[in-house]
C-alpha positions in Angstrom: -21.3 -11.4 -6.4 -21.9 -9.9 -9.6 -19.8 -7.2 -11.0 -22.3 -6.3 -13.7 -21.7 -2.4 -14.9 -24.5 -0.4 -15.4 -23.3 3.1 -15.7 -22.1 4.2 -19.0 -19.0 5.8 -19.9 -18.7 8.6 -22.4 -16.2 10.3 -25.0 -14.4 13.1 -24.2 -11.6 15.4 -25.6 -8.1 14.5 -24.6 -8.9 10.4 -24.0 -6.1 8.6 -21.8 -4.9 5.6 -24.2 -8.0 6.1 -25.9 -10.5 5.1 -23.2 -13.9 6.5 -22.9 -14.0 8.4 -19.6 -16.5 9.0 -17.0 -18.4 12.0 -16.3 -16.7 15.0 -14.6 -18.2 17.6 -12.2 -15.0 20.1 -11.9 -14.1 21.7 -8.4 -15.4 25.2 -8.7 -12.1 26.2 -6.5 -9.1 24.4 -6.6 -6.9 24.0 -3.5 -3.9 23.4 -5.4 -2.4 27.4 -5.1 -2.9 27.3 -1.4 -1.0 23.6 -0.6 2.5 23.9 0.5 4.4 21.6 -1.5 7.6 21.7 1.0 5.8 20.2 4.2 3.3 17.4 2.6 3.0 15.1 5.8 1.4 11.6 4.6 -1.9 11.4 4.2 -2.7 15.1 5.4 -3.4 16.9 2.0 -6.0 15.9 -0.7 -6.2 16.5 -4.2 -9.4 18.6 -5.5 -11.1 15.5 -7.3 -12.3 11.9 -6.2 -13.9 9.0 -8.2 -16.8 7.4 -7.1 -19.3 4.9 -7.9 -22.1 2.6 -5.9 -23.0 -0.9 -5.8 -27.0 -2.1 -5.6 -29.1 -4.8 -6.8 -26.3 -6.3 -8.0 -24.8 -3.7 -10.4 -22.3 -0.7 -10.4 -24.0 2.4 -10.7 -23.6 6.8 -11.0 -19.6 6.1 -11.8 -18.3 9.5 -11.8 -15.6 12.4 -10.7 -17.1 15.0 -8.3 -14.8 17.4 -6.3 -13.2 15.7 -3.2 -15.7 15.9 0.1 -17.2 14.8 2.9 -19.8 11.7 2.4 -23.0 11.4 4.7 -23.6 8.1 6.6 -26.1 7.1 8.9 -25.2 5.6 12.4 -27.0 2.0 11.1 -23.9 2.3 8.6 -23.0 -1.7 8.5 -19.5 -0.9 8.0 -19.3 1.3 10.9 -20.3 -1.9 12.7 -18.7 -5.0 11.3 -15.9 -4.0 9.3 -16.5 -4.5 5.9 -14.0 -2.3 4.5 -11.0 -2.7 2.3 -8.6 -0.5 0.7 -5.3 -0.1 -1.5 -2.1 2.1 -1.7 -0.6 3.1 -5.1 1.4 5.8 -6.1 1.9 8.1 -9.2 4.9 10.1 -9.9 6.5 12.6 -12.4 9.7 12.1 -14.3 12.3 14.9 -15.2 10.3 16.0 -18.6 6.8 16.6 -16.4 5.3 13.6 -17.4 3.1 11.5 -15.1 3.2 7.7 -14.2 1.8 5.2 -11.8 3.5 2.6 -10.4 2.3 -1.0 -11.0 -1.5 -0.5 -10.7 -2.5 -3.6 -12.3 -0.8 -5.8 -9.0 -2.8 -3.4 -6.8 -6.1 -3.9 -8.9 -5.7 -7.5 -8.7 -4.5 -7.6 -5.0 -8.3 -5.5 -4.0 -10.3 -8.0 -5.8 -8.4 -10.9 -3.9 -9.4 -8.3 -0.8 -13.1 -8.1 -1.8 -13.6 -11.9 -2.2 -11.7 -12.8 1.3 -14.4 -9.8 2.6 -17.4 -11.0 0.7 -18.1 -7.6 -1.2 -18.4 -7.2 -5.0 -15.5 -6.9 -7.5 -15.0 -3.7 -8.8 -14.9 -3.4 -12.6 -11.0 -2.9 -14.3 -13.2 -0.2 -16.1 -14.0 1.5 -12.7 -10.6 1.1 -10.7 -7.6 1.4 -13.3 -9.6 3.6 -16.2 -11.0 5.8 -13.5 -7.8 6.0 -11.6 -5.6 7.4 -14.7 -8.5 9.7 -15.5 -8.5 11.2 -12.1 -4.7 10.8 -11.8 -4.4 13.1 -15.4 -7.4 15.3 -14.3 -5.3 16.4 -10.7 -1.9 16.0 -12.1 -0.8 19.2 -11.1 -1.2 17.6 -7.6 1.7 15.5 -8.2 4.8 16.9 -6.0 8.2 16.7 -7.7 10.3 16.2 -5.0 12.7 13.2 -4.4 11.0 11.0 -2.3 7.5 12.9 -2.8 4.7 11.1 -4.4 0.8 11.4 -5.3 -0.7 8.5 -3.1 -3.6 6.9 -4.4 -6.1 5.4 -2.0 -8.9 3.3 -3.8 -11.5 2.1 -0.9 -14.7 0.0 -1.0 -17.0 -0.2 2.0 -20.7 -1.7 2.8 -23.4 1.0 2.9 -26.1 -0.8 3.9 -28.4 1.0 6.9 -29.0 -2.0 8.7 -27.3 -4.0 12.5 -26.7 -7.4 11.4 -23.9 -9.5 11.1 -23.9 -10.3 7.3 -22.1 -9.2 4.2 -23.7 -6.1 2.8 -25.8 -5.7 -0.5 -24.6 -2.1 -1.1 -20.9 -0.7 -1.4 -19.7 2.3 -2.2 -16.3 2.8 -4.4 -13.9 5.9 -3.9 -10.8 6.6 -5.3 -9.1 9.8 -4.0 -5.3 11.0 -4.0 -3.1 12.6 -1.7 0.3 14.5 -2.9 2.8 13.1 0.4 6.6 13.3 0.7 9.0 10.4 2.4 6.5 7.9 4.8 9.9 8.0 6.9 13.0 10.3 7.5 15.0 7.9 8.9 16.1 4.3 9.7 14.1 2.1 12.1 14.2 0.9 15.0 11.8 -2.3 15.9 10.1 -4.0 18.9 10.2 -7.6 18.1 6.3 -8.7 19.6 5.8 -11.9 20.9 2.3 -11.5 22.2 0.1 -9.2 20.2 -0.5 -10.9 16.6 -1.1 -9.3 13.2 -2.2 -12.5 11.5 -2.8 -15.9 11.5 -3.3 -18.8 9.7 -7.1 -18.8 8.3 -7.3 -15.2 9.0 -7.6 -12.2 6.6 -3.7 -11.5 7.0 -3.4 -11.4 2.9 -6.4 -9.0 2.5 -5.8 -5.3 2.9 -9.0 -4.8 5.3 -9.4 -1.8 7.4 -9.6 -4.5 10.7 -5.9 -5.6 10.5 -4.8 -1.9 10.7 -7.5 -1.3 13.8 -5.8 -4.3 15.4 -2.6 -2.9 15.2 -3.1 0.4 16.8 -3.0 -0.3 20.4 0.4 -2.4 20.8 2.2 0.2 18.0 1.3 2.9 20.8 2.8 0.9 23.4 6.1 0.1 21.6 6.1 3.7 20.3 6.1 4.7 24.3 9.2 2.2 24.8 11.0 4.0 22.6 10.9 1.9 19.5 9.5 3.3 15.7 7.7 0.3 14.7 6.7 -3.4 15.4 8.5 -6.9 14.1 5.2 -9.2 14.0 6.0 -12.9 15.0 3.6 -15.4 13.9 0.4 -16.3 16.1 1.2 -20.1 17.0 4.3 -19.9 18.2 5.9 -16.3 18.2 9.0 -17.4 16.4 8.7 -16.6 12.7 9.1 -13.2 11.3 6.3 -12.1 9.7 5.9 -7.9 8.6 7.1 -4.8 10.0 4.5 -2.7 10.5 3.2 -1.7 7.3 5.3 -3.5 5.6 6.9 -6.4 4.0 9.9 -7.6 5.5 13.8 -8.7 3.9 16.3 -10.1 5.9 20.0 -10.7 4.3 22.2 -13.1 5.7 25.9 -14.0 4.0 24.3 -12.2 0.8 21.5 -14.5 0.5 18.0 -12.6 0.9 15.2 -14.2 2.6 11.7 -13.1 3.6 8.0 -14.8 4.8 6.2 -16.7 2.0 2.6 -16.0 1.3 1.7 -19.7 1.5 0.3 -19.4 4.9 -2.2 -16.5 3.9 -0.4 -14.3 7.0 1.7 -11.7 4.9 0.0 -9.5 2.5 1.2 -9.5 -0.9 3.2 -6.3 -1.2 3.5 -4.7 -4.8 6.8 -3.3 -3.6 7.8 -6.9 -2.2 7.0 -8.5 -5.5 8.9 -5.4 -7.1 11.9 -6.4 -5.1 12.1 -9.9 -6.0 12.0 -9.6 -9.2 14.6 -6.9 -9.0 16.8 -9.3 -7.2 16.6 -12.2 -8.8 16.8 -10.1 -12.1 20.5 -9.4 -10.7 21.3 -13.2 -10.1 20.9 -12.3 -6.1 19.7 -15.4 -4.6 16.3 -15.2 -2.9 14.7 -17.4 -0.5 10.4 -17.0 0.5 10.2 -19.2 3.6 9.7 -19.1 7.1 12.4 -16.9 9.0 12.8 -17.3 13.1 13.9 -15.1 15.4 16.9 -17.3 16.3 17.9 -17.7 12.8 18.5 -13.8 12.8 19.9 -13.6 16.2 22.2 -16.6 15.2 23.4 -14.8 12.3 23.8 -11.7 14.2 26.1 -13.3 16.6 28.2 -15.0 13.9 28.2 -11.7 12.0 26.5 -13.0 9.0 23.4 -10.7 9.3 24.3 -8.0 7.1 20.9 -6.3 6.5 17.4 -5.7 7.1 14.9 -3.9 5.5 11.1 -3.2 5.0 9.3 -2.7 1.8 5.9 -1.2 1.1 3.8 1.3 -1.4 4.0 4.2 1.1 7.3 3.4 2.7 9.2 2.4 -0.4 12.5 0.8 1.0 13.2 1.5 4.7 16.4 0.5 6.3 16.2 -1.1 9.8 18.9 0.2 12.2 18.5 -2.4 15.2 15.7 -4.8 16.4 14.9 -5.6 20.0 14.2 -8.9 21.3 13.1 -9.8 25.2 15.7 -7.0 26.1 18.3 -8.2 23.8 19.4 -5.5 21.2 19.9 -6.6 17.5 22.4 -3.6 16.2 22.9 -3.8 11.9 25.9 -2.1 10.5 25.6 1.3 9.3 23.6 1.5 6.4 26.1 3.5 4.6 28.0 0.1 4.7 25.5 -1.7 3.1 25.0 -3.1 -0.6 21.6 -4.5 -1.3 18.8 -1.9 0.5 20.8 0.9 -0.8 20.9 -0.4 -4.8 17.3 -1.5 -4.8 16.0 2.2 -2.9 18.1 3.7 -5.9 16.6 1.2 -8.8 12.8 1.8 -7.6 13.7 5.8 -7.2 15.2 5.9 -10.7 12.2 3.8 -12.5 9.7 5.7 -10.2 11.2 9.6 -11.7 12.1 8.0 -15.6 15.7 8.1 -14.8 16.4 4.5 -16.3 14.6 2.6 -19.2 11.2 0.9 -18.1 12.1 -2.5 -19.2 9.3 -4.3 -17.2 6.7 -1.8 -18.4 5.7 -1.1 -14.4 4.9 2.5 -15.1 2.0 3.4 -16.7 1.9 6.3 -18.5 -1.1 8.9 -17.9 
């Protein structure tokens, strides 16, 4: 599909990094003063504005920033019936000087394009996705919370808007980019249930795409394990249910004898997480051995039994770095030592937080200053 850009940008005062900006319709009444920034559950509070763009006849049109609000859909909307929808998750932070910066949005843009291709959707031009994001965050900068562990969550979303019934890719799409101030996603180490029946992703499927259907398929089994007293699912492979994949909405890391193991991306079943990539780069930059390969539940149990299993943690944009306290497999509990005795995951959490809040130098140029 073409990603021709028809809508025109225009220069405005206060351009960001010299970019031309999209037209802005400001809200008539900000909700900022009505918002309790000491209580920000994930995904419940939304900022004043959103960026919208429409795709039709092979081109993106009507790009602009408008007040955050509802949209109208026909009951025959293609996405409601066939699930042609993708999204991303990105975060913006404020440093100690009150300056705003977004963490690695270019990496999310690349993944969004890969998801679009897998779901037979058009590409979104960089100037809409990245330039528009910078402009939107600058406009709603005051919505970025400053408490440790808090951030402005950025949600780009694209879905088909054709009003018809029929199993085929849409010809019309809407792209929306909105933001949400949020506190920590998890506030304690997690207890995982190792799933050996339900499946998150299989080879040849859409596990590497950030598409809505992946999450819909996880809802029922997740509710089941929560009822059993667990916090999240540790997914295993679809063929043998022997190899560890992701945990909940996070990539998984296992530390055995000082070596860090995580599932590789070559099977197409693992989401190419931005935090995952950041973790791997930080570890390798410090000379810590990282292996991207199949990790079996048998290897995990064996390492736990001989005392070489040191840490298990998840990584993700919403969650950042989350410690795993224990896991259950076929009734057997695999308990980790207290995370205060860990070395690698706490180090990663500190380094990423220090980078996000501007307490250390950004040597890798991961933070995009707004």
